[in-house]
N, CA, C and O atoms as CSV, one atom per row, in Angstrom:
chain,resi,resn,atom,element,x,y,z
A,1,MET,N,N,113.156,-181.555,-113.991
A,1,MET,CA,C,114.538,-181.122,-113.959
A,1,MET,C,C,115.429,-182.361,-114.055
A,1,MET,O,O,115.094,-183.429,-113.543
A,2,TYR,N,N,116.557,-182.195,-114.717
A,2,TYR,CA,C,117.526,-183.268,-114.861
A,2,TYR,C,C,118.855,-182.840,-114.248
A,2,TYR,O,O,119.224,-181.666,-114.282
A,3,ILE,N,N,119.568,-183.819,-113.686
A,3,ILE,CA,C,120.927,-183.579,-113.226
A,3,ILE,C,C,121.808,-184.642,-113.864
A,3,ILE,O,O,121.319,-185.699,-114.264
A,4,ALA,N,N,123.103,-184.365,-113.961
A,4,ALA,CA,C,124.038,-185.314,-114.549
A,4,ALA,C,C,125.058,-185.734,-113.502
A,4,ALA,O,O,125.480,-184.931,-112.669
A,5,ASP,N,N,125.452,-187.014,-113.555
A,5,ASP,CA,C,126.504,-187.467,-112.660
A,5,ASP,C,C,127.856,-187.224,-113.316
A,5,ASP,O,O,127.928,-186.671,-114.413
A,6,LYS,N,N,128.935,-187.641,-112.639
A,6,LYS,CA,C,130.270,-187.360,-113.151
A,6,LYS,C,C,130.566,-188.082,-114.460
A,6,LYS,O,O,131.510,-187.723,-115.163
A,7,ASN,N,N,129.761,-189.107,-114.797
A,7,ASN,CA,C,129.945,-189.827,-116.054
A,7,ASN,C,C,129.042,-189.307,-117.165
A,7,ASN,O,O,129.051,-189.828,-118.281
A,8,GLY,N,N,128.267,-188.281,-116.853
A,8,GLY,CA,C,127.412,-187.672,-117.854
A,8,GLY,C,C,126.028,-188.290,-117.959
A,8,GLY,O,O,125.231,-187.860,-118.793
A,9,ARG,N,N,125.711,-189.307,-117.121
A,9,ARG,CA,C,124.371,-189.894,-117.157
A,9,ARG,C,C,123.370,-188.888,-116.612
A,9,ARG,O,O,123.645,-188.183,-115.641
A,10,GLN,N,N,122.220,-188.832,-117.239
A,10,GLN,CA,C,121.175,-187.885,-116.866
A,10,GLN,C,C,120.157,-188.559,-115.947
A,10,GLN,O,O,119.735,-189.687,-116.203
A,11,TYR,N,N,119.768,-187.868,-114.884
A,11,TYR,CA,C,118.758,-188.358,-113.960
A,11,TYR,C,C,117.668,-187.309,-113.825
A,11,TYR,O,O,117.941,-186.122,-113.649
A,12,ARG,N,N,116.423,-187.773,-113.911
A,12,ARG,CA,C,115.285,-186.875,-113.798
A,12,ARG,C,C,114.905,-186.737,-112.326
A,12,ARG,O,O,114.712,-187.737,-111.634
A,13,ILE,N,N,114.799,-185.517,-111.858
A,13,ILE,CA,C,114.397,-185.230,-110.486
A,13,ILE,C,C,112.884,-185.007,-110.488
A,13,ILE,O,O,112.384,-184.221,-111.292
A,14,PRO,N,N,112.140,-185.690,-109.596
A,14,PRO,CA,C,110.687,-185.505,-109.590
A,14,PRO,C,C,110.300,-184.083,-109.168
A,14,PRO,O,O,110.999,-183.421,-108.400
A,15,THR,N,N,109.169,-183.653,-109.698
A,15,THR,CA,C,108.641,-182.339,-109.326
A,15,THR,C,C,108.095,-182.404,-107.910
A,15,THR,O,O,107.976,-183.486,-107.336
A,16,GLU,N,N,107.760,-181.243,-107.344
A,16,GLU,CA,C,107.173,-181.192,-105.995
A,16,GLU,C,C,105.884,-182.013,-105.952
A,16,GLU,O,O,105.643,-182.739,-104.987
A,17,GLU,N,N,105.054,-181.901,-106.994
A,17,GLU,CA,C,103.783,-182.638,-107.046
A,17,GLU,C,C,104.042,-184.142,-107.105
A,17,GLU,O,O,103.359,-184.910,-106.427
A,18,GLU,N,N,105.013,-184.571,-107.903
A,18,GLU,CA,C,105.350,-185.997,-107.979
A,18,GLU,C,C,105.883,-186.502,-106.641
A,18,GLU,O,O,105.542,-187.603,-106.209
A,19,THR,N,N,106.712,-185.702,-105.994
A,19,THR,CA,C,107.249,-186.077,-104.687
A,19,THR,C,C,106.113,-186.225,-103.679
A,19,THR,O,O,106.120,-187.149,-102.865
A,20,LYS,N,N,105.148,-185.329,-103.729
A,20,LYS,CA,C,103.992,-185.390,-102.826
A,20,LYS,C,C,103.212,-186.678,-103.057
A,20,LYS,O,O,102.833,-187.345,-102.094
A,21,ARG,N,N,102.964,-187.044,-104.325
A,21,ARG,CA,C,102.226,-188.272,-104.632
A,21,ARG,C,C,103.018,-189.508,-104.192
A,21,ARG,O,O,102.435,-190.476,-103.704
A,22,ILE,N,N,104.325,-189.476,-104.359
A,22,ILE,CA,C,105.159,-190.600,-103.923
A,22,ILE,C,C,105.044,-190.779,-102.418
A,22,ILE,O,O,104.860,-191.896,-101.934
A,23,ARG,N,N,105.152,-189.679,-101.674
A,23,ARG,CA,C,105.056,-189.748,-100.208
A,23,ARG,C,C,103.672,-190.217,-99.756
A,23,ARG,O,O,103.551,-190.953,-98.776
A,24,GLU,N,N,102.630,-189.789,-100.472
A,24,GLU,CA,C,101.277,-190.241,-100.147
A,24,GLU,C,C,101.156,-191.745,-100.380
A,24,GLU,O,O,100.508,-192.447,-99.604
A,25,GLY,N,N,101.779,-192.238,-101.448
A,25,GLY,CA,C,101.768,-193.669,-101.732
A,25,GLY,C,C,102.488,-194.456,-100.659
A,25,GLY,O,O,102.036,-195.530,-100.263
A,26,ILE,N,N,103.599,-193.934,-100.190
A,26,ILE,CA,C,104.342,-194.598,-99.113
A,26,ILE,C,C,103.494,-194.628,-97.848
A,26,ILE,O,O,103.420,-195.654,-97.171
A,27,ALA,N,N,102.856,-193.503,-97.528
A,27,ALA,CA,C,102.035,-193.430,-96.311
A,27,ALA,C,C,100.833,-194.372,-96.399
A,27,ALA,O,O,100.387,-194.894,-95.377
A,28,ALA,N,N,100.308,-194.594,-97.598
A,28,ALA,CA,C,99.130,-195.453,-97.764
A,28,ALA,C,C,99.493,-196.934,-97.727
A,28,ALA,O,O,98.610,-197.772,-97.543
A,29,ASP,N,N,100.756,-197.273,-97.896
A,29,ASP,CA,C,101.185,-198.675,-97.919
A,29,ASP,C,C,101.481,-199.136,-96.491
A,29,ASP,O,O,102.396,-198.611,-95.856
A,30,PRO,N,N,100.723,-200.107,-95.978
A,30,PRO,CA,C,100.939,-200.550,-94.590
A,30,PRO,C,C,102.242,-201.332,-94.401
A,30,PRO,O,O,102.672,-201.544,-93.267
A,31,ASP,N,N,102.864,-201.755,-95.481
A,31,ASP,CA,C,104.076,-202.562,-95.371
A,31,ASP,C,C,105.364,-201.748,-95.407
A,31,ASP,O,O,106.452,-202.322,-95.346
A,32,THR,N,N,105.265,-200.431,-95.505
A,32,THR,CA,C,106.486,-199.624,-95.580
A,32,THR,C,C,106.267,-198.251,-94.957
A,32,THR,O,O,105.139,-197.849,-94.674
A,33,HIS,N,N,107.360,-197.554,-94.755
A,33,HIS,CA,C,107.303,-196.183,-94.266
A,33,HIS,C,C,108.605,-195.477,-94.631
A,33,HIS,O,O,109.623,-196.117,-94.895
A,34,GLU,N,N,108.553,-194.165,-94.641
A,34,GLU,CA,C,109.782,-193.407,-94.874
A,34,GLU,C,C,110.627,-193.491,-93.612
A,34,GLU,O,O,110.102,-193.464,-92.498
A,35,LEU,N,N,111.929,-193.592,-93.792
A,35,LEU,CA,C,112.820,-193.659,-92.639
A,35,LEU,C,C,112.886,-192.309,-91.939
A,35,LEU,O,O,112.928,-191.259,-92.579
A,36,THR,N,N,112.894,-192.361,-90.605
A,36,THR,CA,C,113.059,-191.139,-89.830
A,36,THR,C,C,114.542,-190.758,-89.817
A,36,THR,O,O,115.391,-191.542,-90.241
A,37,ASP,N,N,114.844,-189.570,-89.336
A,37,ASP,CA,C,116.240,-189.154,-89.225
A,37,ASP,C,C,117.014,-190.099,-88.306
A,37,ASP,O,O,118.182,-190.394,-88.558
A,38,GLU,N,N,116.362,-190.576,-87.236
A,38,GLU,CA,C,117.021,-191.503,-86.313
A,38,GLU,C,C,117.334,-192.830,-87.002
A,38,GLU,O,O,118.416,-193.389,-86.819
A,39,GLU,N,N,116.383,-193.334,-87.797
A,39,GLU,CA,C,116.609,-194.583,-88.521
A,39,GLU,C,C,117.723,-194.427,-89.562
A,39,GLU,O,O,118.537,-195.331,-89.754
A,40,MET,N,N,117.746,-193.279,-90.224
A,40,MET,CA,C,118.800,-193.020,-91.209
A,40,MET,C,C,120.165,-192.988,-90.530
A,40,MET,O,O,121.147,-193.470,-91.094
A,41,ALA,N,N,120.236,-192.425,-89.323
A,41,ALA,CA,C,121.497,-192.332,-88.593
A,41,ALA,C,C,122.016,-193.707,-88.187
A,41,ALA,O,O,123.222,-193.890,-88.018
A,42,GLU,N,N,121.112,-194.673,-88.029
A,42,GLU,CA,C,121.523,-196.020,-87.642
A,42,GLU,C,C,122.128,-196.809,-88.798
A,42,GLU,O,O,122.823,-197.800,-88.572
A,43,LEU,N,N,121.873,-196.384,-90.026
A,43,LEU,CA,C,122.396,-197.105,-91.183
A,43,LEU,C,C,123.906,-196.941,-91.255
A,43,LEU,O,O,124.432,-195.857,-91.000
A,44,ARG,N,N,124.599,-198.013,-91.602
A,44,ARG,CA,C,126.049,-197.965,-91.702
A,44,ARG,C,C,126.469,-197.464,-93.076
A,44,ARG,O,O,125.990,-197.975,-94.088
A,45,PRO,N,N,127.345,-196.485,-93.131
A,45,PRO,CA,C,127.869,-196.081,-94.435
A,45,PRO,C,C,128.801,-197.163,-94.965
A,45,PRO,O,O,129.336,-197.964,-94.198
A,46,LEU,N,N,128.991,-197.182,-96.269
A,46,LEU,CA,C,129.841,-198.192,-96.905
A,46,LEU,C,C,131.237,-198.185,-96.312
A,46,LEU,O,O,131.841,-199.248,-96.163
A,47,SER,N,N,131.769,-197.017,-95.969
A,47,SER,CA,C,133.126,-196.933,-95.435
A,47,SER,C,C,133.256,-197.614,-94.077
A,47,SER,O,O,134.362,-197.978,-93.677
A,48,ALA,N,N,132.144,-197.795,-93.360
A,48,ALA,CA,C,132.194,-198.434,-92.053
A,48,ALA,C,C,132.168,-199.955,-92.162
A,48,ALA,O,O,132.409,-200.655,-91.179
A,49,MET,N,N,131.880,-200.458,-93.340
A,49,MET,CA,C,131.819,-201.901,-93.520
A,49,MET,C,C,133.230,-202.457,-93.650
A,49,MET,O,O,134.123,-201.781,-94.162
A,50,LYS,N,N,133.431,-203.684,-93.189
A,50,LYS,CA,C,134.745,-204.313,-93.276
A,50,LYS,C,C,135.136,-204.573,-94.724
A,50,LYS,O,O,136.300,-204.420,-95.094
A,51,ARG,N,N,134.179,-204.959,-95.530
A,51,ARG,CA,C,134.445,-205.284,-96.920
A,51,ARG,C,C,133.294,-204.728,-97.760
A,51,ARG,O,O,132.137,-204.840,-97.355
A,52,PRO,N,N,133.580,-204.143,-98.902
A,52,PRO,CA,C,132.478,-203.634,-99.722
A,52,PRO,C,C,131.613,-204.793,-100.227
A,52,PRO,O,O,132.090,-205.919,-100.358
A,53,PRO,N,N,130.341,-204.508,-100.509
A,53,PRO,CA,C,129.468,-205.571,-100.988
A,53,PRO,C,C,129.926,-206.070,-102.354
A,53,PRO,O,O,130.670,-205.394,-103.065
A,54,GLY,N,N,129.476,-207.238,-102.696
A,54,GLY,CA,C,129.827,-207.801,-103.990
A,54,GLY,C,C,130.497,-209.142,-103.844
A,54,GLY,O,O,130.458,-209.769,-102.786
A,55,ARG,N,N,131.098,-209.558,-104.902
A,55,ARG,CA,C,131.735,-210.873,-104.954
A,55,ARG,C,C,132.957,-210.910,-104.044
A,55,ARG,O,O,133.768,-209.983,-104.059
A,56,PRO,N,N,133.099,-211.983,-103.245
A,56,PRO,CA,C,134.288,-212.087,-102.395
A,56,PRO,C,C,135.544,-212.321,-103.241
A,56,PRO,O,O,135.478,-212.886,-104.333
A,57,LYS,N,N,136.667,-211.883,-102.723
A,57,LYS,CA,C,137.933,-212.063,-103.436
A,57,LYS,C,C,138.282,-213.540,-103.492
A,57,LYS,O,O,138.121,-214.264,-102.510
A,58,ALA,N,N,138.759,-213.980,-104.650
A,58,ALA,CA,C,139.155,-215.371,-104.831
A,58,ALA,C,C,140.506,-215.603,-104.165
A,58,ALA,O,O,141.303,-214.680,-104.003
A,59,GLU,N,N,140.748,-216.863,-103.780
A,59,GLU,CA,C,142.036,-217.207,-103.184
A,59,GLU,C,C,143.163,-216.947,-104.180
A,59,GLU,O,O,144.195,-216.375,-103.828
A,60,ALA,N,N,142.957,-217.369,-105.413
A,60,ALA,CA,C,143.939,-217.128,-106.470
A,60,ALA,C,C,143.258,-216.293,-107.544
A,60,ALA,O,O,142.251,-216.710,-108.117
A,61,THR,N,N,143.804,-215.125,-107.813
A,61,THR,CA,C,143.191,-214.278,-108.820
A,61,THR,C,C,143.474,-214.832,-110.209
A,61,THR,O,O,144.494,-215.479,-110.446
A,62,LYS,N,N,142.555,-214.565,-111.110
A,62,LYS,CA,C,142.687,-215.052,-112.477
A,62,LYS,C,C,143.124,-213.904,-113.366
A,62,LYS,O,O,142.927,-212.733,-113.044
A,63,GLU,N,N,143.707,-214.256,-114.465
A,63,GLU,CA,C,144.165,-213.267,-115.439
A,63,GLU,C,C,143.082,-213.083,-116.493
A,63,GLU,O,O,142.553,-214.058,-117.027
A,64,ARG,N,N,142.758,-211.840,-116.788
A,64,ARG,CA,C,141.764,-211.550,-117.814
A,64,ARG,C,C,142.446,-211.606,-119.172
A,64,ARG,O,O,143.436,-210.915,-119.411
A,65,VAL,N,N,141.896,-212.447,-120.070
A,65,VAL,CA,C,142.439,-212.569,-121.426
A,65,VAL,C,C,141.281,-212.617,-122.411
A,65,VAL,O,O,140.146,-212.924,-122.046
A,66,ALA,N,N,141.582,-212.313,-123.647
A,66,ALA,CA,C,140.602,-212.470,-124.717
A,66,ALA,C,C,140.970,-213.741,-125.466
A,66,ALA,O,O,142.128,-213.932,-125.837
A,67,ILE,N,N,140.008,-214.593,-125.686
A,67,ILE,CA,C,140.253,-215.860,-126.370
A,67,ILE,C,C,139.121,-216.094,-127.354
A,67,ILE,O,O,137.962,-215.802,-127.058
A,68,ARG,N,N,139.449,-216.610,-128.501
A,68,ARG,CA,C,138.444,-216.895,-129.520
A,68,ARG,C,C,138.151,-218.390,-129.485
A,68,ARG,O,O,139.044,-219.214,-129.686
A,69,LEU,N,N,136.889,-218.730,-129.228
A,69,LEU,CA,C,136.466,-220.124,-129.162
A,69,LEU,C,C,135.411,-220.373,-130.235
A,69,LEU,O,O,134.727,-219.448,-130.674
A,70,SER,N,N,135.290,-221.611,-130.644
A,70,SER,CA,C,134.286,-221.943,-131.663
A,70,SER,C,C,132.889,-221.777,-131.072
A,70,SER,O,O,132.692,-221.944,-129.869
A,71,PRO,N,N,131.923,-221.446,-131.928
A,71,PRO,CA,C,130.548,-221.264,-131.451
A,71,PRO,C,C,129.984,-222.512,-130.761
A,71,PRO,O,O,129.190,-222.404,-129.826
A,72,GLU,N,N,130.397,-223.689,-131.223
A,72,GLU,CA,C,129.904,-224.921,-130.616
A,72,GLU,C,C,130.364,-225.039,-129.168
A,72,GLU,O,O,129.605,-225.468,-128.299
A,73,VAL,N,N,131.618,-224.655,-128.915
A,73,VAL,CA,C,132.159,-224.732,-127.555
A,73,VAL,C,C,131.435,-223.753,-126.638
A,73,VAL,O,O,130.992,-224.124,-125.551
A,74,THR,N,N,131.315,-222.512,-127.076
A,74,THR,CA,C,130.653,-221.529,-126.205
A,74,THR,C,C,129.175,-221.864,-126.020
A,74,THR,O,O,128.640,-221.674,-124.928
A,75,ALA,N,N,128.510,-222.352,-127.050
A,75,ALA,CA,C,127.096,-222.726,-126.922
A,75,ALA,C,C,126.938,-223.853,-125.912
A,75,ALA,O,O,126.027,-223.825,-125.085
A,76,TYR,N,N,127.821,-224.847,-125.976
A,76,TYR,CA,C,127.761,-225.972,-125.045
A,76,TYR,C,C,127.911,-225.486,-123.604
A,76,TYR,O,O,127.097,-225.825,-122.745
A,77,PHE,N,N,128.950,-224.692,-123.339
A,77,PHE,CA,C,129.194,-224.261,-121.963
A,77,PHE,C,C,128.145,-223.263,-121.481
A,77,PHE,O,O,127.740,-223.309,-120.320
A,78,ARG,N,N,127.704,-222.373,-122.348
A,78,ARG,CA,C,126.659,-221.424,-121.937
A,78,ARG,C,C,125.373,-222.149,-121.571
A,78,ARG,O,O,124.656,-221.736,-120.659
A,79,ALA,N,N,125.086,-223.226,-122.283
A,79,ALA,CA,C,123.863,-223.995,-122.014
A,79,ALA,C,C,123.894,-224.647,-120.638
A,79,ALA,O,O,122.851,-225.048,-120.119
A,80,THR,N,N,125.079,-224.758,-120.042
A,80,THR,CA,C,125.174,-225.367,-118.709
A,80,THR,C,C,124.822,-224.385,-117.602
A,80,THR,O,O,124.766,-224.767,-116.433
A,81,GLY,N,N,124.586,-223.133,-117.949
A,81,GLY,CA,C,124.130,-222.152,-116.970
A,81,GLY,C,C,125.239,-221.276,-116.415
A,81,GLY,O,O,126.351,-221.218,-116.940
A,82,LYS,N,N,124.887,-220.593,-115.324
A,82,LYS,CA,C,125.819,-219.678,-114.675
A,82,LYS,C,C,127.114,-220.380,-114.312
A,82,LYS,O,O,127.108,-221.540,-113.900
A,83,GLY,N,N,128.218,-219.675,-114.465
A,83,GLY,CA,C,129.513,-220.249,-114.129
A,83,GLY,C,C,130.161,-220.991,-115.283
A,83,GLY,O,O,131.120,-221.738,-115.089
A,84,TRP,N,N,129.638,-220.784,-116.486
A,84,TRP,CA,C,130.158,-221.528,-117.641
A,84,TRP,C,C,131.614,-221.197,-117.929
A,84,TRP,O,O,132.362,-222.069,-118.371
A,85,GLN,N,N,132.031,-219.970,-117.693
A,85,GLN,CA,C,133.435,-219.612,-117.927
A,85,GLN,C,C,134.345,-220.315,-116.919
A,85,GLN,O,O,135.455,-220.722,-117.261
A,86,THR,N,N,133.881,-220.456,-115.694
A,86,THR,CA,C,134.642,-221.177,-114.672
A,86,THR,C,C,134.788,-222.637,-115.070
A,86,THR,O,O,135.840,-223.238,-114.853
A,87,ARG,N,N,133.735,-223.215,-115.655
A,87,ARG,CA,C,133.822,-224.603,-116.101
A,87,ARG,C,C,134.813,-224.752,-117.260
A,87,ARG,O,O,135.533,-225.748,-117.323
A,88,ILE,N,N,134.863,-223.785,-118.173
A,88,ILE,CA,C,135.869,-223.828,-119.239
A,88,ILE,C,C,137.258,-223.787,-118.612
A,88,ILE,O,O,138.149,-224.527,-119.031
A,89,ASP,N,N,137.449,-222.934,-117.617
A,89,ASP,CA,C,138.736,-222.845,-116.934
A,89,ASP,C,C,139.108,-224.186,-116.304
A,89,ASP,O,O,140.263,-224.606,-116.375
A,90,ALA,N,N,138.132,-224.858,-115.688
A,90,ALA,CA,C,138.390,-226.150,-115.050
A,90,ALA,C,C,138.817,-227.197,-116.083
A,90,ALA,O,O,139.720,-227.994,-115.829
A,91,VAL,N,N,138.166,-227.191,-117.243
A,91,VAL,CA,C,138.524,-228.139,-118.305
A,91,VAL,C,C,139.949,-227.867,-118.777
A,91,VAL,O,O,140.728,-228.800,-118.976
A,92,LEU,N,N,140.289,-226.599,-118.956
A,92,LEU,CA,C,141.647,-226.256,-119.412
A,92,LEU,C,C,142.690,-226.598,-118.347
A,92,LEU,O,O,143.772,-227.078,-118.684
A,93,ARG,N,N,142.386,-226.359,-117.063
A,93,ARG,CA,C,143.323,-226.726,-115.993
A,93,ARG,C,C,143.545,-228.231,-115.953
A,93,ARG,O,O,144.668,-228.692,-115.748
A,94,GLU,N,N,142.475,-228.996,-116.149
A,94,GLU,CA,C,142.578,-230.451,-116.176
A,94,GLU,C,C,143.478,-230.899,-117.340
A,94,GLU,O,O,144.292,-231.811,-117.197
A,95,TYR,N,N,143.311,-230.241,-118.488
A,95,TYR,CA,C,144.139,-230.564,-119.646
A,95,TYR,C,C,145.615,-230.276,-119.342
A,95,TYR,O,O,146.482,-231.096,-119.644
A,96,VAL,N,N,145.895,-229.131,-118.756
A,96,VAL,CA,C,147.264,-228.753,-118.420
A,96,VAL,C,C,147.860,-229.724,-117.422
A,96,VAL,O,O,149.023,-230.105,-117.556
A,97,ALA,N,N,147.093,-230.133,-116.426
A,97,ALA,CA,C,147.575,-231.062,-115.409
A,97,ALA,C,C,147.894,-232.430,-115.999
A,97,ALA,O,O,148.771,-233.133,-115.496
A,98,SER,N,N,147.194,-232.810,-117.055
A,98,SER,CA,C,147.424,-234.126,-117.654
A,98,SER,C,C,148.653,-234.151,-118.562
A,98,SER,O,O,149.050,-235.222,-119.023
A,99,ARG,N,N,149.249,-233.019,-118.823
A,99,ARG,CA,C,150.416,-232.926,-119.724
A,99,ARG,C,C,151.703,-232.976,-118.956
A,99,ARG,O,O,152.779,-232.911,-119.549
């Protein structure tokens, strides 16, 4: 059986037999177990958290823009790894400060 979310994505619901095999697999694994109702009740809902998970808010928010850069520039910065867009921003801020 399939169900759809509000965005139209389809999710397959396991059959009773598949659910039984999944539960048997969980029971056979010494490193895990299904949560009891009491354990589930101890979990904090997202609304109870002070801040939702994810990236923390920046001190100064940035403006989203589309910019066309040469392939050499993007290849160079991408090769430096994660945070390459932040490094481009730092180079541009340095340029602006020098003017």
